[in-house]
N, C-alpha and C positions, 0 to 999 in steps of 0.2 A: 721598363725602359721607354723613354720618350723618343719619339721620332720627330726631330726638329725640322725635317725637310718640308713639312707642310703637306706631304702626300697623304691621301685618305688611306686608312687601314684596309687591308684585304677583308672582304666579307666572308664570314663563315658559311660554308655550304652545309645547310642543315637537312638536305634531302636524304641523307643516309642515316639519320637519327629517327627513332620512334619513341613516343612518349610511353613511359613505364606506368605512370599513374598521374592523376590530377586530383587536387584537393581544393574545394571551394571554402573550406574553413567554416562551414556552418555547423551548428550544434553546440553542445555544452562544453566540449573539450576536444583536445587533439587525439588522433588515433595513435596510440602508443606502439602499434605495430609498424608505423611509418615514421614517427617523429620521436626523437630522443628527448626525454623530459629533463635532462641535466647536462650541464657543461662540466667537463673534467671531474666526474664524480670519484675518480680513483684517488685523489689527493686532498679532498675536502669533505665536508658533511653534505648530506642530501639537501638540507635547508639552504645552505650557502651556495650550492651549485645549481639550484633549480632554475630552469628557464622561466623567465618572466614575460608574460604576454597577456594580451586582451583579445578575446574573440568578440567581434561586433558585427554590425550591419555591413561594414566595409571590409570584412575579412579579418586577417590576422595582423596584429600590431605588436611588434617586439618592444620590450621595455628594458632599459638599462638598470633599473633599480626596482 
């Protein structure tokens, strides 16, 4: 929903939140205990639903194909 009044959105108070985990995406692959390797695997094949990504010096880069 767009606010066309020009008013600035209310800032989220993050003081009540705590980080559960952090990942710097270094290494050879993703930690499968934290990251899901497939999208919608229940109605397609593992090959077609595999998450496509590149891990590099700048971290994780998701790919559409």
